[in-house]
N, C-alpha and C positions, 0 to 999 in steps of 0.2 A: 735364374733363381730356382733353387731346389724346391720341390713341391712341399716338403715338410715345413718350410718357412712361409709358404704362401697363405694369405688370409683366406678364410672361407668365402667363396664367391657367392654374392647375393644374386638370385635370379630376378630379373625385372618382371613386374606384373604385366599380364597381357591386357589389363583393364585400360581403357582410354585415359590418357593423362590430361593435364591442364595445357591447352594450346597457347596460353598467353605468355609463358615465361620460360627462359633458358637459363641454365646455370653455367657460368664461365669460370673455369679453374685455371690458375697459372701454377706451374710447378718447375722445380729445378733440382735434379739429383736427389729426389726423396721418393723413390718408387714405392717403398713399403707404406709410407704415410699416405701417398696418393691413392693406393689401392684401398686403404681403409676409408678414405673420403668417398671414393667412387662406390664402394659397397653401401655406404650410408645413403648416398644420393639415389642409388638404384632402388632402395627400399622405400623411398618416399611415395606417398599416395598420389602426389601430383605427377609423378613419372616425367620429370622435366628432361628435355634434351640437354646434353652436357657437351660443351665445347672445351677441350683441354688445349692449352698452349704450353708446350714442353720446351722450356729454356735450358734443358740439360746439356751437359758437355759431350755426352756420348749416347749410344742407343739403348742403354740399360733400361731406362724408364719406358721407352717405346715398346721394347720387347716384353716388359713385365705387364703392361696394361693392354697388350694386343688382344682384341676380341672381347674386352670387358663390355657387358651389356649396357652399362650406363652411358658409354661414350657414343655421341653422335658424330663428332668430328675431332680429330687429333691434328693440331697444327704444329709444325716444327720450323720455327724461324731459323734463319741462317746464323744468328747470334742471340745472346741473352737480351731479351727485350725488357726485363724488369717489369715495372707496373704497366708499361705500355702494352704488354701482352693482353691486358684487359681490354684495351682499345681494339686490338686485333680480334679478340674473341667476340666482342660486341658487334663488330662489322660483319661477322659470319653468322650471327644469330638471326633466325627467321621469325622471331617473336617480338611483340612490342615492348616487352620488359625483360631485363637481364638481371639476374642475381649473381653476385660474385662470391666465390669461395677461393681459398688457397688450398694447397695440398694437405693442410692440417686442419681444415674446417669444413663444416657442412651445415645443413639446415634441419631444424626440427620439423617433424611431420605437421603439415597444415600451414606452416608459416608462409610458404611461397604462394599458396592460394589466397591467404589473407592479404599478402602484399599486393597481389594482382587485383584483388577486389578494391583495395584502397586507391590504387592507381587508376582503376576504372572510374571510381566515384569522384576523384579529385583531379581534373584535367591539368591543373597548374603544378601538380606535384611532380618534381623531377627526380628526387632521390629519397628513399626511406632508409634510415639507419635503424638497425635491429639491436635488441638486447643480446649481449654475448655472454655465454656461460663457458667457463674454462675448465678443462680437464675432466677426469672421470667423476670428480666430486661436484661438478657443475657449479663451481664458484663464480660469483659475480665478477665480471671484469670491472676494474675501477672506473673505466670510462662510462659505464652505465649510469652511475650516480651523477657524474658530471653532466651528461647529456640530459638526464631527467630533470636536473636543476637549472637548465638553461634559462638565463635571464631575459631572453628575447621574448617580446610580447606575443601572445597567441595570434594566429591569423585565421580568420573564419573559414577560409576556403582550403585549409590544410588540416590533416589529422595530426594527432600527437603534439609534440613541442617543436617549434622552429629551432634549428641549430645551424652552426657553420662548421661542423666537424662530425666525423664518423670513423668507424673502423673499416678498412678497405675490404676485409674478408667477411663483412657482416652488413652488407647493404644491397639494396635493390634499386635499379635505375629504370627510368623511362628511356628507352634506347634513343628516341628522337632527341631528348634533352641532352643526354650524355654525349652523343656523337656531335650534336649541334654546337657544343662549346669546345669540341676538340678532345674530349675525354681527359685522361691524365696527361700532364704537360711533359713534353720530351726533355726539357731541361732538368727536371728533377729526377727522372728515371726510377728511383725507389727510395723510400724512407720518409715518412711524414708527408706524403704526396696528397693526402686527402683534403687538407685545408684549402689548397689552391683550387681544387675541383669544386668544393663547396662555394668558394667565393665566386667562381666563374658561373656556376649555375644560378646563384642568387642575382648576380649582375645581369644575367640574361632574362631575368624575370621568373625563373623556376623556383618552386618551393623545395626546401630541404628540411626534413622533419624526422624526429626520433619517435619511434613507435615501439614500446616495450612488449606489445602483444606479438611481435615478430621475434623469433629467437634463433640465433645461430650458435653452434657448438664449436669451440676452438680447443684443439689438443696440440699445443706447440711442442710438448716434449722437451728434449734437451738439444734441439737443433737450431738455436737462435743463430742467425747469420752474423758472422764476424764483421765488425765495423759498422753495425747498424746505427749506433749512437752518433757516430761521425756523420753519417748520411742525414739523420734527422736534424742535427745542428746545422749542417750545410743548407739543407732545404728550407729550414725556417728563415734563414737570412735571404735566400733567393726568392722565397715567396713574398717577403716584405718588399724586396726590390722590384718585383714584378707588379705588385698590386697595391701596396700601401703608400701613404704619404711619406715624403722624404724624412721627416723627423722619426717616424716609426722605423724606417729602414736603417737609418743611422744608429739608432739605439740598438737594434738587433746586431748590426755589424760590430759596433763597439763592444757589446757584450761578448760576442764570439772572440774578438781580438783579445780581450782581457782574460777570457777562459783559456785561450791558447797560451798567453804569456805566463799564466800561473800553472800550466801543465795539466789542465783538466783532461780526463780521458777522452780521446777522440777529437778534442778541440783543435789541435794543430793541423791535423789532416783536414778537418772540416773547413778551417779558415783557408788553407791552401786551395782546396777544390772550389770554394765559393769565389775566391779571387779569380781563378781561371775562368769560371763561368759568368763572371759579372758583366763583361761586354755583351754577351748574348742576352742576359737578363735585361740590360738597359735597352737593347734593341727591341725587345718584345714587351717592354713595360706598357701596361694599360691600367691606370689607376681605377679603383672601384668607384662606381657611382655613389653619390652622397649617402643614400639610404643604406647601402650595404656597408659603407665605411663606418657609419654610425653604429650599426650592429656589431661590426668587428671591434670597434673601440669599447663597446659595452662588454663584450666577451673578454677583451684585454684586461679591463678593470676587474672583472670577476676572477680571472686567472691570477692576477697579481695579489688579490685578497686571499685566495686559497694558498698561494705560495707562502705568504707571510704567516699564515696560520699553520703551515706544515701539512696541509691536506691535499695538495695537488697530487695527481696520479703520477 
């Protein structure tokens, strides 16, 4: 990469950082975007160690970020690990808490320290979902309003609002809880993988909460991954097969089949891939405990109401 196109390199402060939290970043073939993220992380007052999982197809990214002061460890898997790269990064973290970023997102100053404080004070808290601001204009991500309006009842031993969803590049986990439930599920790989993790944390007794005092910045630019809508559709059906009652799973599968039959974008591919993965999903099926299923049904009803009103994100 020629020097005239390289972002200004941020020098990491020599002041001691927060020893409680690591930032895990997954990236694939977006060196310039990753450099911007690393510069922002290097400038944070918490001075977090950063573990990068590089899923790129060649050495371009590795060469571009070599020697960056933010990086504590750069991992190069043999193949593209998708969201499972977050599991790999968490296993290499040496801190009790792990914050996740993608190569186009980072954290606002002070948010990581606040997250660590909340996790310190609430031992049952397994995951904190942050407020996400998008682009240079810092627009509210539509998911913020959905999480803030969660219909799940407050829990006295958790901060914020209980939720069963979050944005993967804007959350902080307790490493013990995250790895204890297996992290992100290998069957989903990527695309809408967050719901299943939230289900599994709640099923294991961990709290999942939205806290708008934590803030992540997201600058997706014009590099949306091709085929993402198909992956999200596929993984919604697989998630219901893995964890929800059969009537819920059948409704999801029927909905996808109808969408494919009517030519909805991404639906034919999603249906084909869901069918291929169905035997593995059935083999790993583990229905949610009753109290988590009740929460999931409450959220289902809320989402259906929003969809009818035309307000769903």
